[in-house]
N, C-alpha and C positions, 0 to 999 in steps of 0.2 A: 576743801573741796565738797561741791554739792552735787547730786546727781543732775539737777536741772543745767548747772554751769558745764558740767561734762557733756551731757547730752548737746548742747548747743555749741560747744567747741568742736565736738567730732562731726556734727551736722555741718557746720562753715567750713570744714576741712573735707567735704563730700565723703565722710564715711559713713556706713549703713547701721553700725553698732557702737554702743558706747558702754563702757564699764566701769564701775568704782570699786576700788579695794584698798586695805589697810587703812581707811579713814581720811585719805588724802590724795591717792593715786588715781588717775584718770588714763583710761586706755581706750583706743580705737580701733575700729577693724570693719572689713567688709564681709566677713564671714560669719554666720552664726557659730558660737562656740560648740565643740563636738561632745562636750561633756554632759553628763545627765543633769537634771535640776536636782538641787539639794533643799533640804529644809532651811527656812529662813534663820534657823537658830546659829548657823554656821556664820552668818552675816551680822556679826555682832560689834562692829566697831562703830560708833557715832561720828558722823560727818564733823569735820574741823570747822566748817562754815556754818554748820546747822545741827546742834546736838539733839535737835527731835527726829533726825533721819539717821537710817543706819548707811554705812558706806563699805559694805564687803566685810572682809575678816581676813585673818592671816591665811593665805592660799585659798580664799574663796572670795568671789566677785559677783556684785549685783550687777546683771546685764540689761541693757535696753535696746529695744529695736524691733524690727527695723525702723529707723529714724524718718 
């Protein structure tokens, strides 16, 4: 999974937000997450499709949007 692929997928399905987690998961939604922003140090898993980018972490998600 790559953030750009996740964002494009969520956008094509008419979702407003996209998020990547656990290096390979893509999540879509229409509401901004209620959680507080955290330090990027928690999003420490390299994307399976692009090892130069981070794709969330265990229990942490990089969120993008609104798309």
